[in-house]
C-alpha positions in Angstrom: -41.2 -27.7 -10.1 -41.8 -24.6 -12.2 -45.3 -23.1 -11.9 -47.6 -20.7 -10.1 -48.5 -20.6 -6.4 -51.5 -18.9 -4.7 -52.9 -19.2 -1.2 -55.0 -17.0 1.1 -55.1 -18.4 4.7 -56.3 -17.6 8.2 -57.3 -19.5 11.2 -55.7 -21.9 13.7 -53.7 -24.0 11.1 -53.0 -21.2 8.7 -49.2 -21.2 9.0 -48.8 -25.0 8.7 -51.1 -25.0 5.7 -49.1 -22.2 4.1 -45.8 -24.0 4.9 -47.0 -27.2 3.2 -48.3 -25.4 0.2 -45.0 -23.5 -0.1 -42.9 -26.6 0.2 -44.9 -28.4 -2.4 -44.5 -25.7 -5.0 -41.2 -23.9 -4.2 -39.2 -26.9 -3.0 -36.2 -27.3 -0.7 -34.0 -24.8 -2.5 -36.4 -22.0 -1.4 -37.4 -23.6 2.0 -39.1 -21.3 4.5 -37.0 -20.4 7.5 -38.2 -21.0 11.1 -40.6 -18.3 12.4 -41.3 -17.0 15.8 -44.1 -18.5 17.8 -46.1 -15.3 17.9 -45.9 -15.2 14.1 -47.1 -18.7 13.7 -50.0 -18.2 16.2 -51.4 -15.1 14.5 -50.6 -16.0 10.9 -53.0 -14.6 8.3 -51.7 -13.8 4.9 -52.2 -13.9 1.1 -49.4 -15.2 -1.1 -49.3 -15.3 -5.0 -46.2 -16.1 -7.0 -44.3 -18.6 -9.1 -41.1 -20.6 -9.4 -39.3 -20.4 -12.8 -35.9 -21.9 -13.8 -34.1 -21.4 -10.5 -35.8 -18.1 -9.3 -39.0 -17.3 -7.5 -41.3 -14.3 -7.3 -43.8 -13.8 -4.5 -46.5 -11.2 -4.0 -47.3 -11.2 -0.3 -49.6 -9.5 2.1 -49.7 -10.2 5.9 -52.2 -9.2 8.5 -50.2 -9.7 11.7 -46.5 -9.0 12.2 -44.0 -11.5 10.9 -40.5 -12.4 12.2 -38.2 -15.3 11.6 -36.5 -17.1 14.5 -33.2 -19.0 14.7 -29.9 -18.6 13.0 -29.5 -18.0 9.3 -32.1 -17.1 6.7 -31.8 -17.8 3.0 -29.1 -19.2 0.9 -25.6 -17.7 0.6 -25.7 -17.7 -3.2 -29.1 -15.9 -3.5 -29.9 -12.3 -4.2 -33.2 -11.0 -2.8 -35.1 -8.0 -4.1 -37.9 -6.7 -1.8 -40.4 -4.1 -3.2 -42.5 -2.7 -0.4 -45.9 -1.1 -1.2 -47.4 -0.9 2.2 -46.1 -1.3 5.8 -42.4 -2.1 6.0 -39.7 -4.9 6.2 -36.5 -5.0 8.2 -33.5 -7.3 7.6 -30.6 -8.2 9.7 -27.2 -9.4 8.3 -24.9 -11.8 10.0 -22.2 -9.1 10.5 -24.7 -7.1 12.6 -25.9 -4.6 9.9 -29.6 -3.9 9.8 -31.6 -2.5 6.8 -35.1 -1.2 6.5 -37.4 -1.0 3.5 -40.4 1.2 4.3 -43.4 1.6 2.0 -42.5 3.0 -1.4 -39.0 1.6 -1.4 -37.1 -1.4 -2.6 -34.1 -3.1 -1.0 -31.6 -5.5 -2.6 -29.5 -7.9 -0.5 -27.2 -10.8 -1.4 -26.0 -13.6 0.9 -27.5 -14.9 4.1 -29.5 -12.9 6.6 -29.8 -13.3 10.4 -33.5 -12.5 10.3 -36.2 -10.6 8.5 -39.4 -9.1 9.9 -42.5 -7.4 8.5 -44.9 -4.9 10.1 -48.6 -5.7 10.4 -50.5 -5.2 7.1 -47.5 -5.1 5.0 -47.8 -5.6 1.2 -44.6 -6.5 -0.6 -43.2 -8.4 -3.6 -39.9 -10.4 -3.5 -37.8 -11.7 -6.3 -35.1 -14.3 -5.4 -32.5 -15.4 -8.0 -28.9 -16.6 -8.1 -26.6 -13.8 -6.9 -24.1 -14.7 -9.7 -26.6 -13.3 -12.3 -26.3 -9.8 -10.8 -22.6 -8.8 -10.7 -21.1 -6.7 -7.9 -23.9 -7.3 -5.3 -22.4 -9.9 -2.9 -22.1 -8.6 0.6 -23.8 -5.3 -0.2 -27.3 -3.9 0.3 -28.8 -1.1 -1.8 -32.2 0.7 -1.8 -34.3 2.8 -4.0 -37.7 4.0 -4.9 -40.4 1.4 -5.6 -41.9 3.6 -8.3 -38.6 3.7 -10.3 -39.1 2.9 -14.0 -37.0 -0.3 -13.8 -39.1 -1.5 -10.8 -42.3 -0.8 -12.6 -41.2 -2.8 -15.6 -40.1 -5.7 -13.4 -43.4 -5.9 -11.5 -45.4 -5.6 -14.7 -43.5 -8.4 -16.3 -43.7 -10.6 -13.2 -47.5 -10.1 -13.2 -47.7 -11.2 -16.8 -45.6 -14.2 -16.1 -47.8 -15.3 -13.2 -50.9 -15.1 -15.4 -49.5 -17.3 -18.3 -46.7 -19.4 -16.8 -48.7 -22.6 -16.4 -49.5 -22.4 -20.1 -46.0 -21.6 -21.5 -43.9 -24.0 -23.6 -40.3 -24.4 -22.5 -39.0 -21.8 -24.9 -41.5 -19.3 -23.5 -40.4 -20.1 -20.0 -36.8 -19.5 -20.9 -37.6 -16.1 -22.5 -39.8 -15.0 -19.5 -37.1 -16.0 -17.1 -34.3 -14.2 -18.9 -36.4 -11.1 -19.1 -36.9 -11.2 -15.3 -33.2 -11.5 -14.7 -32.5 -8.7 -17.2 -35.0 -6.4 -15.4 -33.5 -7.3 -12.0 -30.1 -6.2 -13.2 -31.6 -3.0 -14.4 -33.2 -2.4 -10.9 -29.9 -3.2 -9.1 -27.7 -1.1 -11.3 -30.2 1.7 -11.9 -30.3 1.5 -15.7 -32.3 -0.1 -18.5 -31.0 -1.3 -21.9 -33.1 1.0 -24.1 -33.0 -1.3 -27.1 -33.4 -4.7 -25.4 -36.3 -6.3 -27.5 -37.2 -8.9 -24.8 -38.3 -6.0 -22.5 -41.0 -4.8 -25.0 -43.9 -6.7 -23.4 -43.0 -5.6 -19.9 -42.5 -2.0 -21.1 -45.9 -1.9 -22.9 -47.6 -3.4 -19.8 -46.0 -0.9 -17.4 -47.1 1.9 -19.8 -50.6 0.7 -19.8 -50.7 0.5 -16.0 -49.5 4.1 -15.8 -52.0 5.3 -18.4 -54.9 3.6 -16.7 -54.2 5.6 -13.6 -54.0 8.9 -15.4 -56.9 8.7 -17.9 -58.5 11.9 -16.6 -55.2 13.8 -16.6 -55.0 16.4 -19.4 -51.2 16.0 -19.4 -51.3 12.2 -20.2 -49.4 11.5 -23.4 -46.9 9.0 -24.8 -44.2 11.5 -24.0 -45.3 11.9 -20.4 -45.4 8.1 -20.0 -42.0 7.6 -21.6 -40.5 10.2 -19.1 -42.0 8.3 -16.2 -40.6 5.0 -17.4 -37.2 6.5 -18.2 -37.2 5.4 -21.8 -37.3 7.3 -25.1 -40.6 7.8 -26.9 -39.2 5.8 -29.8 -38.6 2.8 -27.5 -42.1 3.1 -26.1 -43.5 3.3 -29.6 -41.6 0.2 -30.7 -42.9 -1.7 -27.6 -46.5 -1.0 -28.6 -45.9 -1.5 -32.3 -44.8 -5.1 -31.5 -48.4 -5.6 -30.2 -50.0 -4.0 -33.2 -51.1 -0.8 -31.5 -49.9 2.6 -30.6 -49.7 4.2 -27.2 -51.9 7.1 -28.3 -54.5 4.6 -29.6 -54.5 2.8 -26.3 -55.1 6.0 -24.4 -57.9 7.0 -26.7 -59.6 3.6 -26.5 -59.4 3.4 -22.7 -60.8 6.9 -22.4 -63.7 5.9 -24.7 -64.3 2.8 -22.6 -64.5 4.8 -19.4 -66.7 7.4 -21.0 -69.1 4.6 -22.1 -69.2 3.3 -18.6 -70.0 6.8 -17.4 -72.8 7.1 -19.9 -74.4 3.9 -18.5 -74.0 4.9 -14.8 -74.5 8.7 -15.3 -73.3 9.5 -11.8 -75.0 12.7 -10.4 -76.7 12.9 -13.8 -73.6 14.1 -15.6 -74.3 15.6 -19.0 -72.6 14.3 -22.1 -70.6 17.4 -22.3 -69.3 16.9 -18.7 -68.4 13.3 -19.5 -66.5 14.4 -22.6 -64.6 16.9 -20.6 -63.8 14.5 -17.8 -62.2 12.0 -20.2 -60.3 14.7 -22.0 -62.2 15.0 -25.3 -61.9 18.5 -26.8 -65.6 19.1 -27.0 -68.9 17.3 -27.3 -68.7 17.1 -31.1 -65.3 15.5 -31.0 -66.4 13.1 -28.4 -69.5 12.2 -30.4 -67.5 11.4 -33.5 -64.9 9.3 -31.7 -67.7 7.5 -29.8 -69.6 6.7 -33.0 -66.5 5.4 -34.7 -65.8 3.1 -31.9 -69.4 1.9 -30.9 -71.4 2.6 -34.0 -73.8 5.1 -32.2 -73.5 8.6 -30.9 -73.5 9.0 -27.1 -77.0 10.4 -27.2 -78.3 7.3 -29.2 -76.3 5.0 -26.9 -78.0 6.4 -23.8 -81.4 6.2 -25.4 -81.0 2.5 -26.5 -82.3 -0.1 -24.1 -79.7 -2.5 -22.9 
């Protein structure tokens, strides 16, 4: 059944509870493989994801080490994309080849595995979909940087899907699913269709995520974000225009939001001039005008007004 999946488990029966929840949501097609006894005994993990039109996405964090046990893991006709943010995963193929995906890397593999294992405190995301949708991948494994532009877009779109999937109509599910597949192809083949309109929401979300992490950076600009996402500035502008906003306006509004929070908190009794400089306003006068336009009061009046 299509829909979202979320569990956070620990304790004596954690693995069996996890297995039941997984089976109920993901079904026999994506059944869990057998796991080693040590893994089952010490199981403690958080898992959030979804199933959608023949593919699954799972955002997973484990506390103790994990390892499968027994012959054969996964379906022959599936492709798996692991994106590792912390810790590391290892994968063994039936012909004896072994592959590792440390933190900051992704790994793509099609066909069955002989096992997979995760280090303690690993945080990773995995997308599983029919291998036929990603040409020229059967029997091969490839790796790359987890912060690549195509991977950023994929994870941004998957996050959006997980938030709205249970409320989507069938046509929305189809569109969300096709965009996931398109982004998976971009990750595997290292390139993005610069004019694909279905990617606009994912592109805008990935750009917002990047901007939010760099709001105090004087070099932050639509041009800098476009370079990081490996798209043209025009493509980035079109993605934001589809949502009725510009990238520059988003950066400005987020900086004003953070400056307003700083005015409330006033850490170390920062002056208004210091707050303006931290959030990259040219000077106190420029900051005051922008703040009044947004909130209807100058920073000085805002601080003086009881809340």
